[in-house]
N, CA, C, O and CB atoms as a CASP TS submission, in Angstrom:
PFRMAT TS
TARGET T0000
AUTHOR 0000-0000-0000
METHOD Language model
MODEL 1
PARENT N/A
ATOM      1  N   MET     1     -14.960 -82.836 189.688  1.00  0.00           N
ATOM      2  CA  MET     1     -15.146 -82.884 188.241  1.00  0.00           C
ATOM      3  C   MET     1     -16.197 -81.862 187.834  1.00  0.00           C
ATOM      4  O   MET     1     -17.142 -81.607 188.580  1.00  0.00           O
ATOM      5  CB  MET     1     -15.556 -84.306 187.778  1.00  0.00           C
ATOM      6  N   LYS     2     -16.038 -81.298 186.689  1.00  0.00           N
ATOM      7  CA  LYS     2     -16.872 -80.207 186.196  1.00  0.00           C
ATOM      8  C   LYS     2     -18.308 -80.627 185.912  1.00  0.00           C
ATOM      9  O   LYS     2     -19.217 -79.813 186.075  1.00  0.00           O
ATOM     10  CB  LYS     2     -16.269 -79.635 184.953  1.00  0.00           C
ATOM     11  N   TYR     3     -18.544 -81.858 185.498  1.00  0.00           N
ATOM     12  CA  TYR     3     -19.862 -82.285 185.045  1.00  0.00           C
ATOM     13  C   TYR     3     -20.590 -83.182 186.043  1.00  0.00           C
ATOM     14  O   TYR     3     -21.510 -83.899 185.652  1.00  0.00           O
ATOM     15  CB  TYR     3     -19.732 -83.002 183.741  1.00  0.00           C
ATOM     16  N   ASN     4     -20.217 -83.164 187.283  1.00  0.00           N
ATOM     17  CA  ASN     4     -20.869 -84.003 188.291  1.00  0.00           C
ATOM     18  C   ASN     4     -22.352 -83.675 188.424  1.00  0.00           C
ATOM     19  O   ASN     4     -23.171 -84.580 188.576  1.00  0.00           O
ATOM     20  CB  ASN     4     -20.180 -83.837 189.641  1.00  0.00           C
ATOM     21  N   HIS     5     -22.707 -82.394 188.371  1.00  0.00           N
ATOM     22  CA  HIS     5     -24.109 -81.999 188.507  1.00  0.00           C
ATOM     23  C   HIS     5     -24.946 -82.525 187.353  1.00  0.00           C
ATOM     24  O   HIS     5     -26.119 -82.848 187.537  1.00  0.00           O
ATOM     25  CB  HIS     5     -24.229 -80.482 188.586  1.00  0.00           C
ATOM     26  N   VAL     6     -24.360 -82.615 186.168  1.00  0.00           N
ATOM     27  CA  VAL     6     -25.073 -83.150 185.006  1.00  0.00           C
ATOM     28  C   VAL     6     -25.296 -84.648 185.189  1.00  0.00           C
ATOM     29  O   VAL     6     -26.387 -85.149 184.919  1.00  0.00           O
ATOM     30  CB  VAL     6     -24.287 -82.871 183.694  1.00  0.00           C
ATOM     31  N   LYS     7     -24.290 -85.353 185.638  1.00  0.00           N
ATOM     32  CA  LYS     7     -24.422 -86.795 185.864  1.00  0.00           C
ATOM     33  C   LYS     7     -25.473 -87.070 186.927  1.00  0.00           C
ATOM     34  O   LYS     7     -26.261 -88.005 186.787  1.00  0.00           O
ATOM     35  CB  LYS     7     -23.073 -87.409 186.280  1.00  0.00           C
ATOM     36  N   LEU     8     -25.496 -86.274 187.984  1.00  0.00           N
ATOM     37  CA  LEU     8     -26.481 -86.454 189.050  1.00  0.00           C
ATOM     38  C   LEU     8     -27.882 -86.218 188.507  1.00  0.00           C
ATOM     39  O   LEU     8     -28.797 -86.984 188.810  1.00  0.00           O
ATOM     40  CB  LEU     8     -26.193 -85.501 190.231  1.00  0.00           C
ATOM     41  N   PHE     9     -28.061 -85.180 187.718  1.00  0.00           N
ATOM     42  CA  PHE     9     -29.365 -84.886 187.125  1.00  0.00           C
ATOM     43  C   PHE     9     -29.822 -86.026 186.228  1.00  0.00           C
ATOM     44  O   PHE     9     -30.970 -86.463 186.320  1.00  0.00           O
ATOM     45  CB  PHE     9     -29.310 -83.579 186.328  1.00  0.00           C
ATOM     46  N   LEU    10     -28.941 -86.511 185.365  1.00  0.00           N
ATOM     47  CA  LEU    10     -29.295 -87.590 184.454  1.00  0.00           C
ATOM     48  C   LEU    10     -29.643 -88.865 185.208  1.00  0.00           C
ATOM     49  O   LEU    10     -30.571 -89.577 184.825  1.00  0.00           O
ATOM     50  CB  LEU    10     -28.156 -87.854 183.484  1.00  0.00           C
ATOM     51  N   SER    11     -28.916 -89.158 186.263  1.00  0.00           N
ATOM     52  CA  SER    11     -29.221 -90.378 187.013  1.00  0.00           C
ATOM     53  C   SER    11     -30.575 -90.256 187.692  1.00  0.00           C
ATOM     54  O   SER    11     -31.285 -91.255 187.813  1.00  0.00           O
ATOM     55  CB  SER    11     -28.125 -90.666 188.057  1.00  0.00           C
ATOM     56  N   ARG    12     -30.955 -89.070 188.135  1.00  0.00           N
ATOM     57  CA  ARG    12     -32.278 -88.871 188.735  1.00  0.00           C
ATOM     58  C   ARG    12     -33.366 -89.015 187.680  1.00  0.00           C
ATOM     59  O   ARG    12     -34.420 -89.587 187.958  1.00  0.00           O
ATOM     60  CB  ARG    12     -32.369 -87.486 189.410  1.00  0.00           C
ATOM     61  N   CYS    13     -33.128 -88.504 186.474  1.00  0.00           N
ATOM     62  CA  CYS    13     -34.112 -88.592 185.398  1.00  0.00           C
ATOM     63  C   CYS    13     -34.351 -90.040 184.982  1.00  0.00           C
ATOM     64  O   CYS    13     -35.483 -90.436 184.704  1.00  0.00           O
ATOM     65  CB  CYS    13     -33.656 -87.770 184.194  1.00  0.00           C
ATOM     66  N   GLU    14     -33.287 -90.820 184.941  1.00  0.00           N
ATOM     67  CA  GLU    14     -33.411 -92.214 184.530  1.00  0.00           C
ATOM     68  C   GLU    14     -34.260 -92.996 185.519  1.00  0.00           C
ATOM     69  O   GLU    14     -34.941 -93.945 185.130  1.00  0.00           O
ATOM     70  CB  GLU    14     -32.033 -92.857 184.395  1.00  0.00           C
ATOM     71  N   LYS    15     -34.232 -92.619 186.773  1.00  0.00           N
ATOM     72  CA  LYS    15     -34.990 -93.328 187.802  1.00  0.00           C
ATOM     73  C   LYS    15     -36.436 -92.861 187.869  1.00  0.00           C
ATOM     74  O   LYS    15     -37.300 -93.591 188.354  1.00  0.00           O
ATOM     75  CB  LYS    15     -34.332 -93.145 189.155  1.00  0.00           C
ATOM     76  N   GLY    16     -36.708 -91.655 187.387  1.00  0.00           N
ATOM     77  CA  GLY    16     -38.040 -91.082 187.499  1.00  0.00           C
ATOM     78  C   GLY    16     -39.036 -91.713 186.558  1.00  0.00           C
ATOM     79  O   GLY    16     -38.678 -92.293 185.533  1.00  0.00           O
ATOM     80  N   LYS    17     -40.307 -91.585 186.933  1.00  0.00           N
ATOM     81  CA  LYS    17     -41.373 -92.068 186.061  1.00  0.00           C
ATOM     82  C   LYS    17     -41.993 -90.863 185.380  1.00  0.00           C
ATOM     83  O   LYS    17     -42.219 -89.829 186.007  1.00  0.00           O
ATOM     84  CB  LYS    17     -42.447 -92.886 186.858  1.00  0.00           C
ATOM     85  N   PHE    18     -42.263 -91.004 184.101  1.00  0.00           N
ATOM     86  CA  PHE    18     -42.801 -89.901 183.328  1.00  0.00           C
ATOM     87  C   PHE    18     -44.253 -90.168 182.989  1.00  0.00           C
ATOM     88  O   PHE    18     -44.645 -91.306 182.733  1.00  0.00           O
ATOM     89  CB  PHE    18     -41.985 -89.678 182.056  1.00  0.00           C
ATOM     90  N   GLN    19     -45.043 -89.111 182.990  1.00  0.00           N
ATOM     91  CA  GLN    19     -46.453 -89.233 182.637  1.00  0.00           C
ATOM     92  C   GLN    19     -46.595 -89.283 181.123  1.00  0.00           C
ATOM     93  O   GLN    19     -45.804 -88.690 180.389  1.00  0.00           O
ATOM     94  CB  GLN    19     -47.274 -88.061 183.226  1.00  0.00           C
ATOM     95  N   GLN    20     -47.604 -89.991 180.676  1.00  0.00           N
ATOM     96  CA  GLN    20     -47.918 -89.996 179.259  1.00  0.00           C
ATOM     97  C   GLN    20     -48.502 -88.629 178.901  1.00  0.00           C
ATOM     98  O   GLN    20     -49.311 -88.091 179.656  1.00  0.00           O
ATOM     99  CB  GLN    20     -48.912 -91.155 178.901  1.00  0.00           C
ATOM    100  N   PRO    21     -48.104 -88.059 177.761  1.00  0.00           N
ATOM    101  CA  PRO    21     -48.666 -86.760 177.368  1.00  0.00           C
ATOM    102  C   PRO    21     -50.151 -86.889 177.058  1.00  0.00           C
ATOM    103  O   PRO    21     -50.612 -87.907 176.542  1.00  0.00           O
ATOM    104  CB  PRO    21     -47.918 -86.190 176.146  1.00  0.00           C
ATOM    105  N   GLU    22     -50.881 -85.835 177.386  1.00  0.00           N
ATOM    106  CA  GLU    22     -52.311 -85.822 177.104  1.00  0.00           C
ATOM    107  C   GLU    22     -52.541 -85.505 175.637  1.00  0.00           C
ATOM    108  O   GLU    22     -51.722 -84.845 174.997  1.00  0.00           O
ATOM    109  CB  GLU    22     -53.039 -84.801 178.000  1.00  0.00           C
ATOM    110  N   GLU    23     -53.648 -85.974 175.115  1.00  0.00           N
ATOM    111  CA  GLU    23     -53.990 -85.716 173.725  1.00  0.00           C
ATOM    112  C   GLU    23     -54.357 -84.234 173.571  1.00  0.00           C
ATOM    113  O   GLU    23     -55.022 -83.651 174.427  1.00  0.00           O
ATOM    114  CB  GLU    23     -55.164 -86.636 173.259  1.00  0.00           C
ATOM    115  N   ILE    24     -53.913 -83.652 172.477  1.00  0.00           N
ATOM    116  CA  ILE    24     -54.184 -82.237 172.200  1.00  0.00           C
ATOM    117  C   ILE    24     -55.527 -82.127 171.489  1.00  0.00           C
ATOM    118  O   ILE    24     -55.830 -82.896 170.577  1.00  0.00           O
ATOM    119  CB  ILE    24     -53.045 -81.599 171.337  1.00  0.00           C
ATOM    120  N   SER    25     -56.322 -81.157 171.923  1.00  0.00           N
ATOM    121  CA  SER    25     -57.624 -80.957 171.278  1.00  0.00           C
ATOM    122  C   SER    25     -57.415 -80.464 169.846  1.00  0.00           C
ATOM    123  O   SER    25     -56.444 -79.758 169.575  1.00  0.00           O
ATOM    124  CB  SER    25     -58.495 -79.944 172.085  1.00  0.00           C
ATOM    125  N   PRO    26     -58.307 -80.825 168.934  1.00  0.00           N
ATOM    126  CA  PRO    26     -58.181 -80.361 167.543  1.00  0.00           C
ATOM    127  C   PRO    26     -58.186 -78.838 167.435  1.00  0.00           C
ATOM    128  O   PRO    26     -57.508 -78.273 166.577  1.00  0.00           O
ATOM    129  CB  PRO    26     -59.311 -80.933 166.698  1.00  0.00           C
ATOM    130  N   GLU    27     -58.955 -78.168 168.308  1.00  0.00           N
ATOM    131  CA  GLU    27     -59.012 -76.706 168.279  1.00  0.00           C
ATOM    132  C   GLU    27     -57.659 -76.097 168.639  1.00  0.00           C
ATOM    133  O   GLU    27     -57.199 -75.157 167.991  1.00  0.00           O
ATOM    134  CB  GLU    27     -60.092 -76.193 169.241  1.00  0.00           C
ATOM    135  N   LEU    28     -57.034 -76.638 169.669  1.00  0.00           N
ATOM    136  CA  LEU    28     -55.731 -76.121 170.087  1.00  0.00           C
ATOM    137  C   LEU    28     -54.683 -76.398 169.019  1.00  0.00           C
ATOM    138  O   LEU    28     -53.839 -75.548 168.734  1.00  0.00           O
ATOM    139  CB  LEU    28     -55.303 -76.744 171.429  1.00  0.00           C
ATOM    140  N   GLU    29     -54.737 -77.570 168.438  1.00  0.00           N
ATOM    141  CA  GLU    29     -53.793 -77.911 167.372  1.00  0.00           C
ATOM    142  C   GLU    29     -53.937 -76.952 166.191  1.00  0.00           C
ATOM    143  O   GLU    29     -52.937 -76.542 165.602  1.00  0.00           O
ATOM    144  CB  GLU    29     -54.008 -79.362 166.906  1.00  0.00           C
ATOM    145  N   GLU    30     -55.168 -76.594 165.843  1.00  0.00           N
ATOM    146  CA  GLU    30     -55.416 -75.658 164.747  1.00  0.00           C
ATOM    147  C   GLU    30     -54.902 -74.265 165.089  1.00  0.00           C
ATOM    148  O   GLU    30     -54.324 -73.589 164.238  1.00  0.00           O
ATOM    149  CB  GLU    30     -56.911 -75.600 164.420  1.00  0.00           C
ATOM    150  N   GLN    31     -55.110 -73.832 166.337  1.00  0.00           N
ATOM    151  CA  GLN    31     -54.632 -72.512 166.756  1.00  0.00           C
ATOM    152  C   GLN    31     -53.110 -72.440 166.681  1.00  0.00           C
ATOM    153  O   GLN    31     -52.552 -71.439 166.232  1.00  0.00           O
ATOM    154  CB  GLN    31     -55.108 -72.196 168.185  1.00  0.00           C
ATOM    155  N   VAL    32     -52.451 -73.493 167.119  1.00  0.00           N
ATOM    156  CA  VAL    32     -50.983 -73.511 167.088  1.00  0.00           C
ATOM    157  C   VAL    32     -50.489 -73.489 165.647  1.00  0.00           C
ATOM    158  O   VAL    32     -49.523 -72.795 165.328  1.00  0.00           O
ATOM    159  CB  VAL    32     -50.433 -74.756 167.825  1.00  0.00           C
ATOM    160  N   SER    33     -51.144 -74.240 164.786  1.00  0.00           N
ATOM    161  CA  SER    33     -50.772 -74.264 163.379  1.00  0.00           C
ATOM    162  C   SER    33     -50.964 -72.891 162.743  1.00  0.00           C
ATOM    163  O   SER    33     -50.098 -72.424 162.003  1.00  0.00           O
ATOM    164  CB  SER    33     -51.591 -75.316 162.627  1.00  0.00           C
ATOM    165  N   ASP    34     -52.095 -72.241 163.027  1.00  0.00           N
ATOM    166  CA  ASP    34     -52.358 -70.899 162.493  1.00  0.00           C
ATOM    167  C   ASP    34     -51.309 -69.905 162.977  1.00  0.00           C
ATOM    168  O   ASP    34     -50.816 -69.086 162.201  1.00  0.00           O
ATOM    169  CB  ASP    34     -53.762 -70.421 162.899  1.00  0.00           C
ATOM    170  N   PHE    35     -50.973 -69.981 164.253  1.00  0.00           N
ATOM    171  CA  PHE    35     -49.970 -69.079 164.822  1.00  0.00           C
ATOM    172  C   PHE    35     -48.623 -69.293 164.145  1.00  0.00           C
ATOM    173  O   PHE    35     -47.920 -68.332 163.831  1.00  0.00           O
ATOM    174  CB  PHE    35     -49.844 -69.293 166.343  1.00  0.00           C
ATOM    175  N   SER    36     -48.267 -70.548 163.924  1.00  0.00           N
ATOM    176  CA  SER    36     -47.005 -70.864 163.265  1.00  0.00           C
ATOM    177  C   SER    36     -46.965 -70.283 161.853  1.00  0.00           C
ATOM    178  O   SER    36     -45.955 -69.709 161.446  1.00  0.00           O
ATOM    179  CB  SER    36     -46.792 -72.380 163.219  1.00  0.00           C
ATOM    180  N   GLN    37     -48.051 -70.429 161.113  1.00  0.00           N
ATOM    181  CA  GLN    37     -48.110 -69.896 159.747  1.00  0.00           C
ATOM    182  C   GLN    37     -48.021 -68.375 159.740  1.00  0.00           C
ATOM    183  O   GLN    37     -47.364 -67.796 158.875  1.00  0.00           O
ATOM    184  CB  GLN    37     -49.400 -70.345 159.055  1.00  0.00           C
ATOM    185  N   LYS    38     -48.676 -67.725 160.697  1.00  0.00           N
ATOM    186  CA  LYS    38     -48.615 -66.261 160.783  1.00  0.00           C
ATOM    187  C   LYS    38     -47.206 -65.796 161.128  1.00  0.00           C
ATOM    188  O   LYS    38     -46.741 -64.774 160.624  1.00  0.00           O
ATOM    189  CB  LYS    38     -49.612 -65.739 161.831  1.00  0.00           C
ATOM    190  N   THR    39     -46.536 -66.546 161.980  1.00  0.00           N
ATOM    191  CA  THR    39     -45.169 -66.191 162.358  1.00  0.00           C
ATOM    192  C   THR    39     -44.242 -66.280 161.153  1.00  0.00           C
ATOM    193  O   THR    39     -43.402 -65.404 160.944  1.00  0.00           O
ATOM    194  CB  THR    39     -44.664 -67.107 163.486  1.00  0.00           C
ATOM    195  N   ILE    40     -44.394 -67.335 160.362  1.00  0.00           N
ATOM    196  CA  ILE    40     -43.569 -67.494 159.160  1.00  0.00           C
ATOM    197  C   ILE    40     -43.833 -66.348 158.188  1.00  0.00           C
ATOM    198  O   ILE    40     -42.894 -65.780 157.629  1.00  0.00           O
ATOM    199  CB  ILE    40     -43.851 -68.855 158.477  1.00  0.00           C
ATOM    200  N   ALA    41     -45.099 -66.008 157.985  1.00  0.00           N
ATOM    201  CA  ALA    41     -45.444 -64.910 157.076  1.00  0.00           C
ATOM    202  C   ALA    41     -44.860 -63.593 157.574  1.00  0.00           C
ATOM    203  O   ALA    41     -44.368 -62.792 156.778  1.00  0.00           O
ATOM    204  CB  ALA    41     -46.971 -64.789 156.929  1.00  0.00           C
ATOM    205  N   LEU    42     -44.908 -63.366 158.863  1.00  0.00           N
ATOM    206  CA  LEU    42     -44.352 -62.141 159.434  1.00  0.00           C
ATOM    207  C   LEU    42     -42.844 -62.077 159.230  1.00  0.00           C
ATOM    208  O   LEU    42     -42.311 -61.028 158.868  1.00  0.00           O
ATOM    209  CB  LEU    42     -44.685 -62.048 160.924  1.00  0.00           C
ATOM    210  N   LEU    43     -42.158 -63.182 159.459  1.00  0.00           N
ATOM    211  CA  LEU    43     -40.708 -63.210 159.257  1.00  0.00           C
ATOM    212  C   LEU    43     -40.341 -62.936 157.798  1.00  0.00           C
ATOM    213  O   LEU    43     -39.388 -62.207 157.523  1.00  0.00           O
ATOM    214  CB  LEU    43     -40.139 -64.564 159.693  1.00  0.00           C
ATOM    215  N   GLU    44     -41.087 -63.513 156.876  1.00  0.00           N
ATOM    216  CA  GLU    44     -40.824 -63.277 155.452  1.00  0.00           C
ATOM    217  C   GLU    44     -41.038 -61.812 155.093  1.00  0.00           C
ATOM    218  O   GLU    44     -40.250 -61.234 154.344  1.00  0.00           O
ATOM    219  CB  GLU    44     -41.725 -64.168 154.583  1.00  0.00           C
ATOM    220  N   THR    45     -42.099 -61.208 155.621  1.00  0.00           N
ATOM    221  CA  THR    45     -42.369 -59.796 155.358  1.00  0.00           C
ATOM    222  C   THR    45     -41.267 -58.915 155.927  1.00  0.00           C
ATOM    223  O   THR    45     -40.841 -57.956 155.282  1.00  0.00           O
ATOM    224  CB  THR    45     -43.722 -59.390 155.947  1.00  0.00           C
ATOM    225  N   MET    46     -40.809 -59.229 157.115  1.00  0.00           N
ATOM    226  CA  MET    46     -39.727 -58.461 157.738  1.00  0.00           C
ATOM    227  C   MET    46     -38.446 -58.555 156.926  1.00  0.00           C
ATOM    228  O   MET    46     -37.725 -57.566 156.796  1.00  0.00           O
ATOM    229  CB  MET    46     -39.475 -58.951 159.163  1.00  0.00           C
ATOM    230  N   ARG    47     -38.152 -59.734 156.374  1.00  0.00           N
ATOM    231  CA  ARG    47     -36.963 -59.897 155.537  1.00  0.00           C
ATOM    232  C   ARG    47     -37.057 -59.038 154.294  1.00  0.00           C
ATOM    233  O   ARG    47     -36.064 -58.450 153.866  1.00  0.00           O
ATOM    234  CB  ARG    47     -36.773 -61.362 155.147  1.00  0.00           C
ATOM    235  N   LYS    48     -38.242 -58.959 153.710  1.00  0.00           N
ATOM    236  CA  LYS    48     -38.431 -58.122 152.507  1.00  0.00           C
ATOM    237  C   LYS    48     -38.139 -56.659 152.810  1.00  0.00           C
ATOM    238  O   LYS    48     -37.441 -55.988 152.050  1.00  0.00           O
ATOM    239  CB  LYS    48     -39.870 -58.266 151.964  1.00  0.00           C
ATOM    240  N   PHE    49     -38.683 -56.162 153.938  1.00  0.00           N
ATOM    241  CA  PHE    49     -38.451 -54.765 154.305  1.00  0.00           C
ATOM    242  C   PHE    49     -36.990 -54.507 154.637  1.00  0.00           C
ATOM    243  O   PHE    49     -36.452 -53.447 154.319  1.00  0.00           O
ATOM    244  CB  PHE    49     -39.324 -54.379 155.489  1.00  0.00           C
ATOM    245  N   LYS    50     -36.356 -55.472 155.273  1.00  0.00           N
ATOM    246  CA  LYS    50     -34.955 -55.317 155.636  1.00  0.00           C
ATOM    247  C   LYS    50     -34.087 -55.248 154.389  1.00  0.00           C
ATOM    248  O   LYS    50     -33.073 -54.549 154.372  1.00  0.00           O
ATOM    249  CB  LYS    50     -34.502 -56.468 156.540  1.00  0.00           C
ATOM    250  N   GLY    51     -34.480 -55.972 153.342  1.00  0.00           N
ATOM    251  CA  GLY    51     -33.698 -56.007 152.102  1.00  0.00           C
ATOM    252  C   GLY    51     -33.853 -54.780 151.236  1.00  0.00           C
ATOM    253  O   GLY    51     -33.068 -54.590 150.307  1.00  0.00           O
ATOM    254  N   THR    52     -34.854 -53.925 151.512  1.00  0.00           N
ATOM    255  CA  THR    52     -35.070 -52.754 150.653  1.00  0.00           C
ATOM    256  C   THR    52     -34.293 -51.547 151.138  1.00  0.00           C
ATOM    257  O   THR    52     -34.365 -50.480 150.527  1.00  0.00           O
ATOM    258  CB  THR    52     -36.547 -52.415 150.585  1.00  0.00           C
TER
END
């Protein structure tokens, strides 16, 4: 069957134990937010230039 490898992977994942995610520092969260905002601004600027 074509999807046997997917079924095997999923069955292994269901049996595995997952770690709780660590809390993100406020500084890192702010950096990620700033980067996201800069990326959006850059994309908007690129669209403007592409449209001219």
